[in-house]
N, C-alpha and C positions, 0 to 999 in steps of 0.2 A: 503493499500499499504506500509506504514511504516513497519508493521508486517511482510509482505512478504520479504521486504529488509533485515530486521533484522534477519529473519530466514535463508534466504540465505547466509548472512554474517556468521552466526553460523555454517552453514554447511561447508562453505569454510574453516573457521578456523579449524573445527573439522577434515576435511579431510587432512589438512596439518599436524595436530598434530599426527594422527593416522596412516599415511603413513609409509610404511617400510623404514628404514634407512639403507643404505649400506656402506660398507667401502669406504672411500673417500669423504663421503658426510657429510655436516654439521648437527649435531644433532638439531632438532627443539627445540624451547623453551618450552619444556614440563614441566608442574607444577608437582613437586613431593610432594604428600600430605602425611599426617600421618606419619611423620618421628619419629622414636624412637631412643633413645640412641644418639641423636644429640642436639646441642644447639638451634636449631630451629625446629618448627613443620611442616613447609612447606617451599619449595623454588622452584626455577626454574633452569633447567639445565644451562641456560645462565649465571647464578650467579657464576658458577664455572670456568669462563674464566680465564686463567692464572694458572689453576691447572688441573693436569690429574685426570680423573674420570674413575673408574671401576664399571660398573653396573653389579652385580653378581646376576642372577636369581637362586633362590633356594627355598627349603621348609623344614620345620622341620622334615618331614617324609622321606626326601631323604638322605640316608646314605652317598653317595659320596658328596653330597652338605655340609653336617655337617662335614665330614672329611676334606674338603677343607678349612674350616673356619680357622684352625690354620695357614695355609700358608698365607691366605689373611690377617689375623691379623698381621703376622710377616712383610708383606710388608707395611701395614699401619704404623707400629711402626717405620720401617726404614726410610721411606720417609716423614712422618709427614705431614706438611702443603703443600707439593708438590703434595700430592695424597689424594684423597677421595674415599674410597671404600664404595659403597651403596648396601647392600644386599637387593634384591627386591623379595618380596613374596606376594601371593595373599591370605594367611591365615588371620584370624581375628587379630585385634590388641591385644585382650586378649591372644590368643595362642602365638603370638610373644613375648609378655611381659613374659609370663610363661617361654619360652625358655631362654630369657635373664636373667631371675632371676637365672636359674640353669646353664647357660653358659655365664657368663659375656664376653663382647666383646668391643673392641675399634672401631668397625665399626659402621656405620650408617645403620639403617634398615628402609626400605620403605614399608609400608603396602599398597599394590596396589590391593585391592580387585576388582576394576573395570578393571584391566589389561591394563591401560593406557599405561604403558612403554612396556609391552609385545606386544602390537599392533605395536610399533615402532620397536621393535626388536623381531619378531615372531620367536617361536621356539616350539618343541614338547618335547624335552629331556632336563632335567636339571642335572647337573649345566650347565649354559649357561652364558657366559662372553661377555660383550661389553666394549671395551677399547676406551676412548675418550681422545684426546690430549688436550693441553693447549688452543688450538684456537677453541675448540668445533667440531674438525673433528674425525669421527670414524676411528680408525686405526687397529682395530682387533675385529673380532667376532668369538670367540674360546672357549676353555675350560680352566678352571682355572690353571690346571697344566702347561699350555704353558706359563703363564705370570709369568716370573721369576723376580729376582731382577734386572737382566741385561736389560730385556724388559722394565721395568719401568724406568730404568736409561736412556736408549736410547730415550724413548718418552719424558722424562723431558728435555732431551738435544736436542730435535728436530731431532733426527737421525731417518732414515727410518727403520721400522721393517717389517718383513714378517712372520706372524704366520699362521699355519694351519687354514683353514676356517671351522668353524662348521656350517654345512648347513643342517638343518633338513628337512625331507620330511613332508610338511604341508597338504598333501592330505586329504581332509574331507572323513570320513567313509573309512579308508583304506582297511578294510575287504571287503566291497562291491566293492571297486575299483579293488583290486588285486586278489580277490578270487571269481570272478563271476562264477555262475553256472546255468545251464538251469534247471528249476523246473521239467523237465521230466527225468532228468539223473538218472540212476539206481545206479551207484556206480562208484567210482574212488579213486585213490591215486596219487596225485601230489606233487613232490618236486621241489622247485624253489630256486634260490640263495637268499642270504640276501638282504633286501630292506634297502639301505643306508638312514640313517637319521630318521629311525623309531625305536621305542623301542621294547622290547620283550613282546609279548601278546598272548593269546589264546582266542578262542571263541567258545562257544557251541550255538547250535540253538534251545534250548529247547522251545522257544516261537514261532518258525517258524512252521506253519502248514505243510509245505512241508518236512522240514529236521529235525524236532523235534526228538532228541534222536539218530539220525542216521548220524550226520555231526559234524566234528570239524576242525577248522582251527587254524594254529599256525603260528605266524609271528616272525621271527628273534629268533628262539630257537636253542639251542645246542643240539647235539645228546643225551647228558645225560639228558637234560630236557625233551626231547621229550619221551624218555624211561620212565622217572618218571611219566609223564602224563599217558603213556600207561599202566603203572602197578598201576594205581590208585591214581594219584597225590601224590606220595611219597615225603615227605619233603626232603629238601637237607641234613639235618643232619642225615637222615636215609639212606645215600648211602655210599657205599665203592667202589671205582674205582680201580680195580686191572689190568686194561687194560695195554698193553704195553705202556711205556713212550714214545716210538718212534712214537706212533700214537696220542699222546696228542694233537698236533696241528689240526689233522683232526677232533678229537672229540670236539674241542672248536669252530670249524667253526659254523657259524649261518645258518639256513635254514628256508624257508617257506614251510609249509606242509599243504595240504588239503586232508581230507579223508571223503568219503561218503559210507556208506554201504546200501544195498537195503532195501526197506520198509519191515518191519516185522522181521529185523535182528538187531534191536537196540542193543541187548545185545551183539552182536559181534563187536561193534564199537572199543572198547579198545583192545580186543584180536586181531582183524584185524590189527590195528595200530602197535601192537608189532610184529606181523608176518611180515608185510611190512618193518619195520625197520631193522629186522633181515636179510631179503632177500636182502637188499640194503648195508648193512655195516656188517663186521665181528665183531660186538660187541654184546656180550650176556649179558642179565641181568635176575637174579633170585633172589628170596626171600630166605634168609638164617638167621638163629638165631645166633646172636652174643651178647656177653657181651658188654655193652655200658654205659658210664657215662651219666646220665639222671638227669632230674628234676622229681620228683614224685609230682603230684598234690593231695593233701589230705586235709581233713577236720581238721581245727584247732580249730574251735568253733561251735558246732552243734547248740548252741542257736541262733547264727547269721544266720546260714543256714535256721533256721526255720522262720526267718523274711522275707526271699525272697519271692516275689510274686509268688504264684502258677499260672501257665499260663492257661487262658481260650481259648487261640487261638487254632484253628484247624490245622493250617499249620505253620511249623517252618519257620521262617525268621530271618536273621542276617545281621549285616553290621560291617565290621571290617576296621580299619585304624590304623596308627601309634598312639598308645596311647589310643585307644577307641575301644570298642566291645559292642554291643548291639543287642537285638533281643528278639523275642517272641517265646514260646514253645521250649526252649533250655534246654539241660541237662549240668550238670557241666562239663562233659568231652569236651563239645563244647568249653569252655573257654581254655582248655589245647591245643585243636586243633588249636584255634586261635593264642595263644601265640607262638606255634611252626611254623605254616604255615606263619604267618606274620613277622617272624623273630624277635619277641620281646624278645626271649631268644635264647641263642646259643647252646642249647642241646635239644634232643628230650624230649617231655613231656609225662609222662605215668600217666594215670588217675587211682588213687587208692582210689577215694572217696566213691565208692560203693553205690552212689546215682542215682537212675533211674527216679527221678521225673522231671517234665518239669516246668521250670521257665521262667519269663520275666526277662532278666538280662540286666544290664547297668554298665559296667566296664569302668572307665576312670582313667588315670594316665599320668604322664609327663615322657615319655621314657627317656628323657635326665637327669632326676633327679635320682641320685642313691638311691635305696631303695623304690622309690615311687610305682613301681609295687607291691612289696611285701606288702606295706601298703594298697593299693587298694584291693589286694586279702584278706588281714586280715580283711578289713572292712566288707567283706561279709562272713567271716568265713573260708576262704581257706588259704593254704600256699603252697610254693614249697619247697621241700627237695631234695638236691642233694645227689645222691647215684648211685650204679651200678645196672643194671637190665639186664636181657636177653631179647632182643627185636627183632623184625624182621627187617632185613636190606635189602636193594636192593643192590645186589653185582653185579659189572660190570667186566666182563673178556674178 
């Protein structure tokens, strides 16, 4: 009986701690564990009573999050002991420490791999900011750009603030929810408005026995991105937009698109997508040769290349993220494709290694550390050389 009572008590405590906190509500006494760059390793939110707290949800791979750090550090410097900014992420302690070594900061960093704080302030898109006043009341859930020096001064002075609410769409499996399709459907092309509170994403159905190879869904994509996908996933740095500036606002709108082609016509999926886009908007896209400043991927040390593990895998598989690329049965040009498509470099990458062998590859580097990518490439015998090359570009008119 005692065990049942104790278990029930734990469940009640847990439900309070994990319930969503809204503006105007008191923040629960959540324990903030694994603090870095702080004088303590752990603390409770209630311990900050008398001080304004800004919880900033972020990740090392999130460019807007990293860009916002300078602004938040300035706020921390200005308001000192009256404010505590805590950057909350769910990456490992090791990764967060690596970031701090290369990007020193005056903020505290909470390693929240269990997403305890995220459950109290649920969101889908980062950066995501929760501002708590001196009395422990949530006064804003917004984006970091909205939290100005005046806003912090007002909260410190107990003045009322009214910031735009950042309210993400938390729908589970949004593609299944918003892009439902009867399995007997032969083909369709649907355009819908932007889904507020959702990020930009696309989905292929290659593992689906009904829609494999003949269906694609896109959520919150611009026309330019939709065209880039239709033309073979052309990277952003390989596009030139010569369309009228008067129509720029139209081209920057976000849409949700779902396309299905009939069975047996899988090869027509992308061409049909392009045709449908052109039939709905006066935007034309075509491949043209242009001179462009690029990075050339080439072999720096053939002896190191020879040490790479030759792959025995029968199928190529890869996984890429900010600062990491690995996989089996990959060629060296796949590294260049990763660097460009994942935005690890700001120019197109042209493969001139001349190597057609298949390898098992593991490339890791700290994207925020200057020169670390080049060092990681050098370790496996590669290098990037900046120069000009004539390459294929997707030109919009």
